[in-house]
N, C-alpha and C positions, 0 to 999 in steps of 0.2 A: 504494500500500500504506500509506503514511504517513497519507493522508487517511482510509483505511478504519479504521486503528487509532484515530485521534483521534475519528472519529465514533462508533465503538463505545465509546470511553471516555466520551463525553458522555452516553450513555444510562445509564451507571452513576451519574450525578450528577443527572439530571433525570428526571421522569416521562416515559416514552416515549410518543409520540403515533403514530398509525397511519402517518403519512408517514415518520417516522424509521425505524420498524420495517420498512416496505416497502423503503426504501433500503438498510438493513443487509442484509436477506435477499437483495435483488437483487445487491448487491456480493458477498455470500457465495457465491451461485450462480456469478457471473462468476469468482470466484477459483478455485472448484473446476474450472470449465471451462478456465481459464487454465493450471492445473497440468497438465492432460491435454494441452493443445495444445503447450505448451512442452516437455514431456517427450518427446512424439512427434517434434517437430522436432529436438531434440538427439539422439535415438536415430537418426534417419535420417542426421544429419550424421556421427555416429560410425561407423555401420556402412557407409554407402554411399560414404564418401570413399575407403575402401580396397577397395571391391567393384568387380570388373570382371565384368560379366555375360558368361557363356560362351555364345556362339551355336553352333548346329550340334552339339548334344549327340549327336544320332543318328549323325552322321558320325563323331564321336569314338568312339562305341561300336562302330561297324562296323569302324573301323580297328584298334581294340584287339582285337576278336574275330578279325580276319584275321591280325594279327601273332601272337597267342597260339596260334592253331591251326597256323600255319606254323612256329613255334619253341616247341614246348611245353616243351623242356628249357632254354631260355635264361633269363638273369637279367633282372630288370626294367630295370636300368640299361643293359644292352647291347641289349635287344630293344624295350622299350616307349618309353623316353625319346627315342630317335632319331626316333620317329614322332609321339609326343605329348609336348610339352614339359612339364617339371615345373610351370611356372607355370600351365598349364591345370588341373592337378589342384588347385593351391592356390586358384585362382579358383572351381573347383567346390565345394570345401569351404566357402569363404567365402560363396558363394551359398546353400548349404544352411543354414548357420548363420543367415544373415540372413532366411531364410524359414521357419525352424523354431521350436522352443520357445525357442532362445537369443534370437531376435529379440524375443519377448514379454518375456523376463526382463530384457533390457537396458532396455526401456521401463519396466518396473515398478521397477527399481532407480533409474533416473534420476528417476522420479516421486516415489519415497520420499525421495531426497536433496533435491529441490526443496521438498517439503512440510516436511521436518524442519528444514532450515536456514533457511527463510524464512517460509513461509506458516503454519506451525503456531502461531505466536505469537498469531494472532488468534482461534484456536479457544476458549481459555478465556473471553475476553470475550463471544463470541457465545453460547456455551452457558450462561453465567451469567445473561445478560439476555434471551435469546430462548427462548421455550418452544414446542417443537414438539409437535404432537398428531396422533393418527390414530385413526380409528374402524373400521378394516377390517384387511385382511391385512397391512398394513405395520407392525403392532405390533413386530416384531423390530427395526426401525430405531429406534423410540422407546426400547426397552429397551437397545439398543446405545449410543445417545446418553447414556442415564442412566449406564451403566457408564463410558463415556469421561469424562463430567463428574466422576464420583466419583474417578477416578484420574488426572485431568489434571495435577495438581500433583506427582505422584510420578515417580520415575525408573526404574520397573520396565521391563525390556525385554519381559517377558511379563505378561499379565494373571494375577493370582493367583486369579481366580474364573472360573467358566464364563461364556461369552458366547454370544449367539445366532450361529449359523453359517448355517443355512438362511435364504435370502432376503437374505443379506448378502454372503457370500463366493461368487463365481462360480467355475466350474471353472478358468478361466485364472489365478485368483489363489490357488487352494488351495495350490499348492506353496510360495508365498512366505509365506502367512499361517500355515499350520499346519506347525509344525516338530516333529521328533522328537528330543528331547534326553534322553539317558540313559534311553531306553526310555519316556519320558513325553511325551505330546502336549501342546504348549504353543502359545499364540496370540501371534504377534508383534504388539505394540501398534501400531507405526507403520504397518505394512502393513494391519492391520485397520481403523485409523482412515480410511485412504484408501478402502477398500472401503465403509465406512459413508457417507462423504461422497459418493461416486459414487452410491450408492443413494438418498441423501437428495436429491441434485440431481434425479434422475429423478422421485422421488415428489412433490417440490414442484411441478414443472412439470405433473404430472398431477393435482394437487390431492388426491392420496391422503394426503399429509401437509400439515397446515396450521399456521399460527402464531397464537398468542394475541395479541390486540391489533392485528393487522395488518388492512389493508383489502384489498390486492391478493392476499395469501396467506391470506385468512380461511377459516373453516370453510365448505366448500361447501354444507353443510346449511342455512346461513343464506340461501342464494339460492333455496331451495325454499319453496313455500307452507306455512303452518302445519299444514294438514290433509293433508300429503303422505303420512303413514302410513296414511290411510284408503284402502283399496283402490278403492272406488267413485269417490272424488274423484280419485285419481291416474289412474284409467282415463279419466275425463272430461277431464282435462287433456291427456292424450295424444291424445284424439279431437279436441279443439279445435285442437291443433297439427298434426293430420293426420300423426302419427308412430306407428310401432309400439311396443309396450311391450317387445318382445324386442330385446336388443342385437344378437343375431345377424341378425335381420331388418333392422335399421337398417343395419348394415354391409354386408349382402348387397345391399340396394338401392343403396347408394353404389357398391359394386363394380361392379354391373351398369351403372350410369350412366357410370362411368369407362371400362368396356370399350366401351360403345357410342360414347362420345365419341372415344376414342382410335382405334377402328376406322374411324370416319367421317373423322377427321383423316388417318389413314394412307392412306385410299382417295382422298381429294380433294386432298391436298397435292401429289402429283406433277403433276397436271394444272392446277394454279393458275398462271396466267401471272405473278402478282405475287410468287411464291416461287421461289427458286433455292437449290439445295444445292451448296456448294462443298466439294471434297475436297482439302485441302492435301497437298502431297507429303510423304512420310515421316511420315504421320499416319493413324491409323485412325478419327479423329473428324471428322465432317462439320460444316460450318458452314451455318446456315440464314440466307439473306439475304432480306429483305422489301423490296420496292420502295416508294417513297413513294406514298401514295395521293393522288389529285387532290382539290383543295379542293372541298368540297360547297357548293352555293349557299346563301346566307344565307336563314334563315327569313323569310317575308314580313312577320312582325310586328316584326322587328328595326328595319327602316326607320321604321315608324310610331312605335315607342317612342323612337327617337333624335330624330325630328322633334318629338314631344310634349315631350321633355325640353329640347330646344333652345329651343322657344317659351316655355317656362315659366321656365327658369333661365338661358338663354344659354350662352355659352362660359365655363367655369370652369377655372382652372389648378389642377390637383391639388396641386402643391407649395405654392401660395398658401394653399389650404385647410389643408394640413398645418402651415404656419408659423402661421396664425391660430389653429389649435387649440392649439398650444403656448403662444401668448400668453394664451389663456383658461384653460388647464389647468396649463401649466408641467410637462408630462410629461418634458421633457429633464432635469429635476433628479434623476431616478432613475438616470441613467447616470453613474456615478462611476468614477474611476480604479481599476484592479485593484491598483495598488501603494499606496504611502503618500504620494506627492508628486505634486501637479498643478502644472504649469508654466503652462499657459494659463488664462485667466480663464473664467468660465462664459459670459460674453458672446461670447468668441472661440470657445468650444467649441460653442455653440448651433447655428450654421449647419452645422458639420461633422457634428454628430449628426443633424440633420434630413436632410442630404443622404445620409448613410449609411443612415438608416432608409428614406428614399425609394427608394434604390437596391435595398435588400433587399426592401421591400414590393412594388415593381413588377417585380422580377426583372430590372431593367435592368443591374445590376452596377455596381461602383464605377468601373470603367474608363470606361464610357460617361458617367457623371455627371461624372467628372473632365475628360473631353474637352469636355463641354457647357458648362463654366463656366471663367472665367479667374481666379477668386479663390482657388481651393483646388486643390492638386495631388493626384495619385493617392496619393503617399506619405503626405500628411497624412490623407486619408480612410481609407487602410488602417490607419494607426497608431491612429486613433480607433476604428475598427471592432474592432481586436484588443484594445485596452486598456480600452475603456469599455463594451462590449456584453456582456451576460450574460443568461441566461434569467430570472433573478430581476428584473433591471431591465425587461425586456420585459413580464413579467407585471404588474409594478406600473404601468408606463405604460399598458398596455391597460386595466387596472382603473380608473385615474384617468379616462381618456377615456370609457369606457363609462358610468361612474357619473355623468358630466356630461350625456351625450346621452340616456340613458334617462329617460323620464318618472318623476318621483318617485312612489313607491308609499307612500301615507299609511297608517300603522298607527293603531289605535285610540288610541294614546297620542300621536299626532301627530308621530312621528319618521320620518325617511327610512330607507328600506332600501337599503343599498349593496351592490354586488357585491364579493365577495372572491375573489381568485385564489390 
């Protein structure tokens, strides 16, 4: 969360670039999803820790009916409680509350508390620097975001103006968002903001809402040809792709393909000798086990290719090539300590970084590399892997190597063209 705040703060001081906006929007979506997941988990913990599921409800009902009919004039304490314990009725009530509207309201209350006390502080920075747009039926989300941005710095509990409801507030949230106060209908700000964020998350993933200046979340119309509005041109594009113009026809074809594939899978799977279905005890979910397939014979050309390579280049040690590439390029310089202090010298770090890169690149693992040499232990390799490796360092190292091995592309002005990652 702290990194999210600092990154959002930076875009207020520099001109945002598409990569920065993409990261901000992605973390914003992840934040909305995280609120939902954590609220749901806390709700389950609160309700289920005191909940004892009541089994055999039909038998309990039959016993109650029999006792009541045999003693219609008796009291509950004297007639019913000796047959059905009071704890059973408490458990029935708790189970009903946990599966009814109360279950949903507890989830919504927890979600509002988490959003208000922690996550809401990022909203002003995002709304101030990120511009959301929409060209279709999701305009209510854009209007709702505009209202939220306007009143974000105020302390109103309810919105003083009308806000969009249709397309924003679902039926399950209506009771919490719309309140009747002194005969007047008011909109609770915090619950309404959560509804807007949930709808915004879905709309962004479907590209129904896009972000100005972004690449990943750009306007989907930019991905279409310039003459897309021409009916004849658009029809020709669909014909080239061999796709129907109707969305219903497209989804119907996919549905039929899925039905056919699943039906064939269901028909052939029981008779497949390589597939077994295991049914664990006390579980209604089966497990599908697939036996290991036998190794296929090597293609005939593989031996010829290996022979030709051996005749031309001989036997080469991949790790030697790796070390030689570093001497020519010096790509290990990009791997720096994640902290502020380096104890080892660069010469001492160089073999450790090369061994870690070799372990990751060949998928051999650090443990095997440590066992194959006597100079460096597993703990040393693991420490360097954790403190010196980062995605940015890997991108820079790859770019440096590729720019050296690719042939130089000469421009009219005589300058080299280098790759940038």
